[in-house]
C-alpha positions as CSV (number, residue, x, y, z in Angstrom):
1,X,-3.1,36.1,11.7
2,X,-0.1,38.0,12.9
3,X,0.6,41.2,10.9
4,X,4.1,42.4,10.4
5,X,6.2,44.9,8.5
6,X,7.4,44.1,5.0
7,X,11.1,43.7,6.1
8,X,10.0,41.1,8.7
9,X,7.8,39.3,6.2
10,X,10.5,39.4,3.6
11,X,12.9,37.6,5.9
12,X,10.4,34.8,6.3
13,X,9.7,34.8,2.6
14,X,13.4,34.4,1.8
15,X,13.4,31.5,4.3
16,X,10.7,29.7,2.3
17,X,7.3,31.2,3.6
18,X,4.6,32.5,1.3
19,X,3.6,36.0,2.3
20,X,0.6,38.2,1.5
21,X,-0.8,41.6,2.3
22,X,-4.2,42.3,3.9
23,X,-5.0,44.5,0.8
24,X,-4.9,41.3,-1.2
25,X,-7.2,39.4,1.1
26,X,-9.8,37.3,-0.7
27,X,-7.8,37.4,-3.9
28,X,-5.7,34.4,-3.1
29,X,-2.5,36.4,-4.0
30,X,0.8,35.8,-2.4
31,X,4.5,36.2,-2.8
32,X,7.3,33.6,-2.7
33,X,11.0,33.6,-3.3
34,X,12.5,32.1,-6.4
35,X,16.1,30.9,-6.2
36,X,18.7,32.1,-8.6
37,X,20.0,29.7,-11.3
38,X,23.7,29.4,-12.1
39,X,24.8,28.3,-15.5
40,X,21.5,27.1,-17.0
41,X,20.8,26.7,-20.7
42,X,18.7,29.5,-22.2
43,X,15.4,28.1,-23.5
44,X,13.6,29.3,-26.6
45,X,11.7,32.0,-24.8
46,X,14.7,33.5,-23.1
47,X,16.8,33.3,-26.2
48,X,14.2,35.0,-28.4
49,X,13.6,37.8,-25.8
50,X,17.3,38.5,-25.1
51,X,18.8,37.9,-28.5
52,X,21.1,35.1,-27.4
53,X,21.2,31.6,-28.9
54,X,19.2,28.7,-27.4
55,X,21.3,26.7,-25.1
56,X,23.6,29.6,-24.2
57,X,24.6,29.2,-20.5
58,X,23.1,32.1,-18.4
59,X,22.8,33.0,-14.7
60,X,19.5,34.2,-13.4
61,X,19.4,36.2,-10.2
62,X,17.0,35.3,-7.3
63,X,13.6,37.1,-7.4
64,X,10.2,37.4,-5.8
65,X,7.3,35.8,-7.6
66,X,3.6,36.7,-7.1
67,X,0.7,34.3,-7.6
68,X,-2.2,36.6,-8.5
69,X,-5.9,36.4,-8.3
70,X,-6.1,35.3,-12.0
71,X,-4.0,32.3,-11.2
72,X,-0.9,33.7,-13.0
73,X,2.7,33.8,-11.7
74,X,4.3,37.2,-12.2
75,X,7.8,38.4,-11.2
76,X,7.2,41.0,-8.5
77,X,8.8,44.3,-7.9
78,X,8.4,45.7,-4.4
79,X,6.8,49.2,-4.2
80,X,7.3,52.0,-1.6
81,X,3.8,51.1,-0.3
82,X,5.0,47.5,0.3
83,X,8.1,48.6,2.1
84,X,6.3,50.9,4.5
85,X,3.3,48.7,5.2
86,X,2.7,46.8,8.4
87,X,-0.1,44.6,7.0
88,X,1.9,41.6,5.8
89,X,1.3,38.1,7.0
90,X,2.5,34.5,6.4
91,X,0.1,32.4,4.3
92,X,-0.7,29.1,6.0
């Protein structure tokens, strides 16, 4: 397993790789990149949460998604610890 900095791992993630951190080893957690969506119809969940009508055309920006040890997909916000860590790797 080749360890790398977060900026290097992020470049690979944005190109389609799944990445993880050695602190998450054994947990099965990893990050992957989700594309943005241009002009998609708001579903019931988005409409209720945002106060817009179902079917309203919206744009959703690209984001990172984390698959966590509980088997749940969660949008991921990068931390300072992530940015300065050199313990990232590509998940095979």
